[in-house]
Backbone and ligand atoms as CSV (ligand in chain L), in Angstrom:
chain,resi,resn,atom,element,x,y,z
A,1,MET,N,N,-49.060,40.118,41.291
A,1,MET,CA,C,-49.181,40.780,42.590
A,1,MET,C,C,-48.192,41.959,42.656
A,2,LYS,N,N,-48.649,43.053,43.193
A,2,LYS,CA,C,-47.803,44.248,43.302
A,2,LYS,C,C,-47.280,44.361,44.726
A,3,LEU,N,N,-46.216,45.127,44.884
A,3,LEU,CA,C,-45.640,45.345,46.208
A,3,LEU,C,C,-45.768,46.823,46.554
A,4,PHE,N,N,-46.409,47.092,47.691
A,4,PHE,CA,C,-46.628,48.466,48.135
A,4,PHE,C,C,-45.865,48.701,49.434
A,5,LYS,N,N,-45.424,49.957,49.617
A,5,LYS,CA,C,-44.689,50.315,50.829
A,5,LYS,C,C,-45.347,51.538,51.462
A,6,CYS,N,N,-45.568,51.451,52.758
A,6,CYS,CA,C,-46.132,52.591,53.487
A,6,CYS,C,C,-45.071,53.687,53.554
A,7,THR,N,N,-45.421,54.879,53.118
A,7,THR,CA,C,-44.449,55.977,53.106
A,7,THR,C,C,-44.246,56.572,54.496
A,8,VAL,N,N,-45.080,56.162,55.449
A,8,VAL,CA,C,-44.937,56.656,56.821
A,8,VAL,C,C,-43.989,55.765,57.620
A,9,CYS,N,N,-44.201,54.443,57.544
A,9,CYS,CA,C,-43.441,53.530,58.414
A,9,CYS,C,C,-42.632,52.463,57.670
A,10,ASN,N,N,-42.732,52.418,56.342
A,10,ASN,CA,C,-41.996,51.450,55.503
A,10,ASN,C,C,-42.547,50.026,55.527
A,11,TYR,N,N,-43.692,49.792,56.131
A,11,TYR,CA,C,-44.323,48.474,56.123
A,11,TYR,C,C,-44.688,48.132,54.671
A,12,MET,N,N,-44.413,46.886,54.270
A,12,MET,CA,C,-44.700,46.492,52.890
A,12,MET,C,C,-45.843,45.488,52.821
A,13,VAL,N,N,-46.615,45.597,51.765
A,13,VAL,CA,C,-47.761,44.720,51.548
A,13,VAL,C,C,-47.760,44.252,50.097
A,14,GLU,N,N,-47.979,42.959,49.926
A,14,GLU,CA,C,-48.125,42.384,48.598
A,14,GLU,C,C,-49.627,42.311,48.328
A,15,ALA,N,N,-50.095,43.012,47.309
A,15,ALA,CA,C,-51.534,43.042,47.018
A,15,ALA,C,C,-51.757,43.596,45.618
A,16,GLU,N,N,-52.986,43.494,45.139
A,16,GLU,CA,C,-53.335,44.115,43.861
A,16,GLU,C,C,-53.594,45.606,44.047
A,17,SER,N,N,-54.176,45.952,45.220
A,17,SER,CA,C,-54.396,47.358,45.567
A,17,SER,C,C,-54.474,47.460,47.089
A,18,ILE,N,N,-54.310,48.660,47.593
A,18,ILE,CA,C,-54.371,48.871,49.049
A,18,ILE,C,C,-55.720,49.495,49.379
A,19,ASP,N,N,-56.500,48.769,50.149
A,19,ASP,CA,C,-57.848,49.246,50.502
A,19,ASP,C,C,-58.011,49.497,51.995
A,20,GLU,N,N,-57.011,49.107,52.772
A,20,GLU,CA,C,-57.123,49.259,54.235
A,20,GLU,C,C,-55.950,50.061,54.775
A,21,ALA,N,N,-56.140,50.578,55.990
A,21,ALA,CA,C,-55.086,51.342,56.653
A,21,ALA,C,C,-53.868,50.453,56.893
A,22,CYS,N,N,-52.731,51.082,57.044
A,22,CYS,CA,C,-51.480,50.360,57.297
A,22,CYS,C,C,-51.598,49.558,58.594
A,23,LEU,N,N,-51.241,48.302,58.509
A,23,LEU,CA,C,-51.322,47.412,59.663
A,23,LEU,C,C,-50.386,47.865,60.780
A,24,LYS,N,N,-49.265,48.453,60.416
A,24,LYS,CA,C,-48.262,48.825,61.417
A,24,LYS,C,C,-48.539,50.190,62.048
A,25,CYS,N,N,-48.807,51.208,61.222
A,25,CYS,CA,C,-48.915,52.569,61.768
A,25,CYS,C,C,-50.300,53.183,61.627
A,26,GLY,N,N,-51.197,52.531,60.904
A,26,GLY,CA,C,-52.559,53.053,60.777
A,26,GLY,C,C,-52.724,54.128,59.715
A,27,ALA,N,N,-51.672,54.407,58.943
A,27,ALA,CA,C,-51.785,55.424,57.878
A,27,ALA,C,C,-52.849,55.004,56.865
A,28,ALA,N,N,-53.458,55.995,56.230
A,28,ALA,CA,C,-54.505,55.738,55.233
A,28,ALA,C,C,-53.927,54.981,54.040
A,29,PRO,N,N,-54.773,54.265,53.303
A,29,PRO,CA,C,-54.292,53.548,52.111
A,29,PRO,C,C,-53.528,54.450,51.138
A,30,SER,N,N,-53.895,55.718,51.087
A,30,SER,CA,C,-53.217,56.647,50.166
A,30,SER,C,C,-51.745,56.866,50.545
A,31,ALA,N,N,-51.366,56.470,51.754
A,31,ALA,CA,C,-49.966,56.630,52.175
A,31,ALA,C,C,-49.066,55.571,51.545
A,32,PHE,N,N,-49.677,54.558,50.914
A,32,PHE,CA,C,-48.859,53.501,50.301
A,32,PHE,C,C,-48.413,53.902,48.901
A,33,ARG,N,N,-47.184,53.492,48.567
A,33,ARG,CA,C,-46.618,53.737,47.242
A,33,ARG,C,C,-46.286,52.380,46.636
A,34,GLU,N,N,-46.669,52.190,45.378
A,34,GLU,CA,C,-46.325,50.945,44.696
A,34,GLU,C,C,-44.850,50.983,44.304
A,35,LEU,N,N,-44.111,49.919,44.667
A,35,LEU,CA,C,-42.698,49.858,44.305
A,35,LEU,C,C,-42.573,49.580,42.809
A,36,THR,N,N,-41.543,50.138,42.204
A,36,THR,CA,C,-41.282,49.831,40.795
A,36,THR,C,C,-40.873,48.360,40.703
A,37,GLU,N,N,-40.890,47.838,39.489
A,37,GLU,CA,C,-40.497,46.441,39.289
A,37,GLU,C,C,-39.063,46.207,39.784
A,38,GLU,N,N,-38.193,47.157,39.505
A,38,GLU,CA,C,-36.784,47.040,39.927
A,38,GLU,C,C,-36.671,47.070,41.453
A,39,GLU,N,N,-37.427,47.962,42.094
A,39,GLU,CA,C,-37.398,48.043,43.565
A,39,GLU,C,C,-37.935,46.754,44.188
A,40,ALA,N,N,-39.024,46.248,43.644
A,40,ALA,CA,C,-39.618,45.022,44.179
A,40,ALA,C,C,-38.667,43.842,44.001
A,41,GLU,N,N,-37.982,43.795,42.870
A,41,GLU,CA,C,-37.040,42.717,42.608
A,41,GLU,C,C,-35.910,42.712,43.634
A,42,LYS,N,N,-35.418,43.894,43.983
A,42,LYS,CA,C,-34.372,44.000,45.012
A,42,LYS,C,C,-34.867,43.421,46.331
A,43,VAL,N,N,-36.092,43.757,46.694
A,43,VAL,CA,C,-36.673,43.270,47.953
A,43,VAL,C,C,-36.781,41.748,47.925
A,44,TYR,N,N,-37.349,41.219,46.853
A,44,TYR,CA,C,-37.544,39.763,46.769
A,44,TYR,C,C,-36.212,39.013,46.706
A,45,ASN,N,N,-35.268,39.536,45.931
A,45,ASN,CA,C,-33.975,38.851,45.772
A,45,ASN,C,C,-33.151,38.832,47.052
A,46,SER,N,N,-33.351,39.786,47.913
A,46,SER,CA,C,-32.544,39.867,49.134
A,46,SER,C,C,-33.230,39.237,50.345
A,47,GLU,N,N,-34.452,38.784,50.168
A,47,GLU,CA,C,-35.222,38.281,51.314
A,47,GLU,C,C,-34.523,37.127,52.042
A,48,ARG,N,N,-34.064,36.125,51.308
A,48,ARG,CA,C,-33.429,34.963,51.954
A,48,ARG,C,C,-32.107,35.350,52.633
A,49,THR,N,N,-31.325,36.189,51.937
A,49,THR,CA,C,-30.059,36.624,52.547
A,49,THR,C,C,-30.321,37.406,53.828
A,50,ASN,N,N,-31.330,38.261,53.823
A,50,ASN,CA,C,-31.663,39.011,55.032
A,50,ASN,C,C,-32.080,38.065,56.160
A,51,ASP,N,N,-32.851,37.040,55.829
A,51,ASP,CA,C,-33.236,36.040,56.843
A,51,ASP,C,C,-31.996,35.351,57.401
A,52,LEU,N,N,-31.058,35.010,56.515
A,52,LEU,CA,C,-29.824,34.346,56.964
A,52,LEU,C,C,-29.004,35.266,57.858
A,53,LEU,N,N,-28.936,36.542,57.506
A,53,LEU,CA,C,-28.192,37.492,58.339
A,53,LEU,C,C,-28.815,37.608,59.727
A,54,MET,N,N,-30.140,37.638,59.779
A,54,MET,CA,C,-30.809,37.734,61.093
A,54,MET,C,C,-30.587,36.458,61.897
A,55,GLU,N,N,-30.574,35.308,61.218
A,55,GLU,CA,C,-30.302,34.041,61.894
A,55,GLU,C,C,-28.871,34.025,62.429
A,56,LEU,N,N,-27.952,34.548,61.647
A,56,LEU,CA,C,-26.555,34.635,62.080
A,56,LEU,C,C,-26.426,35.517,63.322
A,57,ASP,N,N,-27.123,36.623,63.328
A,57,ASP,CA,C,-27.126,37.512,64.495
A,57,ASP,C,C,-27.633,36.775,65.731
A,58,LYS,N,N,-28.703,36.029,65.547
A,58,LYS,CA,C,-29.292,35.258,66.653
A,58,LYS,C,C,-28.292,34.215,67.180
A,59,LEU,N,N,-27.593,33.543,66.270
A,59,LEU,CA,C,-26.605,32.547,66.678
A,59,LEU,C,C,-25.438,33.201,67.422
A,60,CYS,N,N,-25.050,34.391,66.996
A,60,CYS,CA,C,-23.987,35.109,67.702
A,60,CYS,C,C,-24.387,35.375,69.141
A,61,MET,N,N,-25.635,35.755,69.363
A,61,MET,CA,C,-26.093,36.004,70.736
A,61,MET,C,C,-26.100,34.709,71.545
A,62,LYS,N,N,-26.385,33.600,70.903
A,62,LYS,CA,C,-26.318,32.304,71.585
A,62,LYS,C,C,-24.860,32.013,71.978
A,63,LEU,N,N,-23.924,32.284,71.059
A,63,LEU,CA,C,-22.497,32.105,71.366
A,63,LEU,C,C,-22.075,32.998,72.540
A,64,VAL,N,N,-22.558,34.228,72.550
A,64,VAL,CA,C,-22.229,35.153,73.640
A,64,VAL,C,C,-22.743,34.599,74.967
A,65,ASP,N,N,-23.965,34.089,74.964
A,65,ASP,CA,C,-24.525,33.498,76.194
A,65,ASP,C,C,-23.663,32.331,76.681
A,66,ILE,N,N,-23.286,31.456,75.752
A,66,ILE,CA,C,-22.444,30.303,76.104
A,66,ILE,C,C,-21.096,30.787,76.640
A,67,ALA,N,N,-20.518,31.773,75.959
A,67,ALA,CA,C,-19.206,32.282,76.365
A,67,ALA,C,C,-19.260,32.907,77.754
A,68,TYR,N,N,-20.315,33.678,78.037
A,68,TYR,CA,C,-20.448,34.296,79.372
A,68,TYR,C,C,-20.485,33.227,80.454
A,69,GLU,N,N,-21.278,32.191,80.204
A,69,GLU,CA,C,-21.385,31.125,81.198
A,69,GLU,C,C,-20.037,30.429,81.380
A,70,GLY,N,N,-19.351,30.176,80.268
A,70,GLY,CA,C,-18.043,29.530,80.341
A,70,GLY,C,C,-17.026,30.364,81.102
A,71,VAL,N,N,-17.045,31.671,80.870
A,71,VAL,CA,C,-16.128,32.565,81.591
A,71,VAL,C,C,-16.478,32.565,83.073
A,72,ASP,N,N,-17.762,32.603,83.394
A,72,ASP,CA,C,-18.207,32.605,84.805
A,72,ASP,C,C,-17.759,31.351,85.536
A,73,ILE,N,N,-17.887,30.191,84.879
A,73,ILE,CA,C,-17.481,28.933,85.512
A,73,ILE,C,C,-15.972,28.947,85.775
A,74,ASN,N,N,-15.211,29.496,84.810
A,74,ASN,CA,C,-13.775,29.697,85.003
A,74,ASN,C,C,-13.058,28.416,85.449
A,75,LEU,N,N,-13.275,27.346,84.702
A,75,LEU,CA,C,-12.707,26.041,85.061
A,75,LEU,C,C,-11.183,26.049,85.068
A,76,ASP,N,N,-10.595,26.575,84.027
A,76,ASP,CA,C,-9.132,26.680,83.963
A,76,ASP,C,C,-8.780,27.762,82.942
A,77,PRO,N,N,-7.534,28.224,82.926
A,77,PRO,CA,C,-7.156,29.339,82.031
A,77,PRO,C,C,-7.420,29.052,80.552
A,78,ALA,N,N,-7.204,27.823,80.096
A,78,ALA,CA,C,-7.417,27.520,78.674
A,78,ALA,C,C,-8.894,27.643,78.308
A,79,CYS,N,N,-9.765,27.138,79.181
A,79,CYS,CA,C,-11.209,27.255,78.934
A,79,CYS,C,C,-11.640,28.721,78.948
A,80,LYS,N,N,-11.187,29.461,79.944
A,80,LYS,CA,C,-11.560,30.873,80.046
A,80,LYS,C,C,-11.095,31.633,78.799
A,81,LYS,N,N,-9.891,31.308,78.317
A,81,LYS,CA,C,-9.346,31.954,77.116
A,81,LYS,C,C,-10.223,31.654,75.897
A,82,LEU,N,N,-10.640,30.400,75.761
A,82,LEU,CA,C,-11.489,30.014,74.630
A,82,LEU,C,C,-12.849,30.704,74.695
A,83,PHE,N,N,-13.452,30.760,75.880
A,83,PHE,CA,C,-14.755,31.417,76.015
A,83,PHE,C,C,-14.643,32.921,75.789
A,84,THR,N,N,-13.549,33.504,76.227
A,84,THR,CA,C,-13.332,34.944,76.008
A,84,THR,C,C,-13.148,35.224,74.512
A,85,TYR,N,N,-12.382,34.373,73.854
A,85,TYR,CA,C,-12.165,34.492,72.402
A,85,TYR,C,C,-13.500,34.356,71.670
A,86,THR,N,N,-14.276,33.365,72.076
A,86,THR,CA,C,-15.595,33.144,71.455
A,86,THR,C,C,-16.471,34.380,71.597
A,87,ASN,N,N,-16.491,34.943,72.793
A,87,ASN,CA,C,-17.283,36.148,73.037
A,87,ASN,C,C,-16.839,37.293,72.118
A,88,ASP,N,N,-15.523,37.514,72.049
A,88,ASP,CA,C,-15.000,38.609,71.212
A,88,ASP,C,C,-15.373,38.411,69.735
A,89,LYS,N,N,-15.180,37.209,69.241
A,89,LYS,CA,C,-15.471,36.937,67.821
A,89,LYS,C,C,-16.971,37.019,67.531
A,90,ALA,N,N,-17.781,36.532,68.449
A,90,ALA,CA,C,-19.238,36.597,68.255
A,90,ALA,C,C,-19.694,38.054,68.141
A,91,TRP,N,N,-19.131,38.930,68.979
A,91,TRP,CA,C,-19.507,40.350,68.900
A,91,TRP,C,C,-19.017,40.970,67.595
A,92,GLU,N,N,-17.821,40.564,67.143
A,92,GLU,CA,C,-17.323,41.073,65.859
A,92,GLU,C,C,-18.254,40.661,64.716
A,93,ILE,N,N,-18.622,39.401,64.694
A,93,ILE,CA,C,-19.519,38.913,63.628
A,93,ILE,C,C,-20.862,39.633,63.715
A,94,LYS,N,N,-21.366,39.798,64.930
A,94,LYS,CA,C,-22.643,40.496,65.125
A,94,LYS,C,C,-22.573,41.913,64.539
A,95,GLN,N,N,-21.473,42.613,64.766
A,95,GLN,CA,C,-21.331,43.973,64.229
A,95,GLN,C,C,-21.238,43.951,62.698
A,96,LEU,N,N,-20.550,42.946,62.156
A,96,LEU,CA,C,-20.475,42.817,60.694
A,96,LEU,C,C,-21.863,42.565,60.104
A,97,VAL,N,N,-22.624,41.717,60.762
A,97,VAL,CA,C,-23.986,41.412,60.310
A,97,VAL,C,C,-24.836,42.687,60.329
A,98,LYS,N,N,-24.748,43.432,61.428
A,98,LYS,CA,C,-25.545,44.659,61.541
A,98,LYS,C,C,-25.166,45.661,60.447
A,99,ALA,N,N,-23.863,45.775,60.169
A,99,ALA,CA,C,-23.412,46.695,59.112
A,99,ALA,C,C,-23.951,46.260,57.752
A,100,GLU,N,N,-23.946,44.954,57.502
A,100,GLU,CA,C,-24.449,44.454,56.228
A,100,GLU,C,C,-25.956,44.685,56.099
A,101,ILE,N,N,-26.679,44.455,57.175
A,101,ILE,CA,C,-28.128,44.710,57.151
A,101,ILE,C,C,-28.389,46.192,56.874
A,102,GLU,N,N,-27.621,47.061,57.535
A,102,GLU,CA,C,-27.797,48.502,57.302
A,102,GLU,C,C,-27.510,48.857,55.843
A,103,ASN,N,N,-26.474,48.226,55.265
A,103,ASN,CA,C,-26.176,48.447,53.841
A,103,ASN,C,C,-27.335,47.984,52.959
A,104,HIS,N,N,-27.908,46.832,53.288
A,104,HIS,CA,C,-29.047,46.338,52.516
A,104,HIS,C,C,-30.211,47.317,52.574
A,105,ILE,N,N,-30.496,47.811,53.764
A,105,ILE,CA,C,-31.617,48.744,53.918
A,105,ILE,C,C,-31.358,49.994,53.091
A,106,GLY,N,N,-30.120,50.492,53.142
A,106,GLY,CA,C,-29.761,51.691,52.395
A,106,GLY,C,C,-29.866,51.524,50.886
A,107,LYS,N,N,-29.719,50.278,50.424
A,107,LYS,CA,C,-29.795,49.997,48.988
A,107,LYS,C,C,-31.181,49.495,48.555
A,108,GLY,N,N,-32.148,49.550,49.468
A,108,GLY,CA,C,-33.498,49.094,49.132
A,108,GLY,C,C,-33.622,47.585,49.079
A,109,LYS,N,N,-32.630,46.885,49.648
A,109,LYS,CA,C,-32.657,45.413,49.661
A,109,LYS,C,C,-33.204,44.920,50.990
A,110,TRP,N,N,-34.381,45.369,51.329
A,110,TRP,CA,C,-34.967,44.959,52.595
A,110,TRP,C,C,-36.449,44.827,52.453
L,1,ZN,ZN,ZN,-47.377,52.444,57.983
């Protein structure tokens, strides 16, 4: 199976050949480019890590939601401090995740 990428929108398709318009942007089949073996390998090898990074981002947003609620309840200073710390760290991790994803995209690992 070959891996093709739409040169208009970057949508990728695994197929023997491209016979239909791009599912994402509607570009003609001729807009697709077959990835080299090395390019395809980068995409496949990074797939699980990219999924994990997106899951980590999602968990950070869950932590932020929990932290906001904890700060709002404001039970006592120690609790508020912990929820504030959690919020700060979750945003830091989220930014690290986003930077790593951007690096992956820049290196063709997406
Ligand atoms: Zn497209």
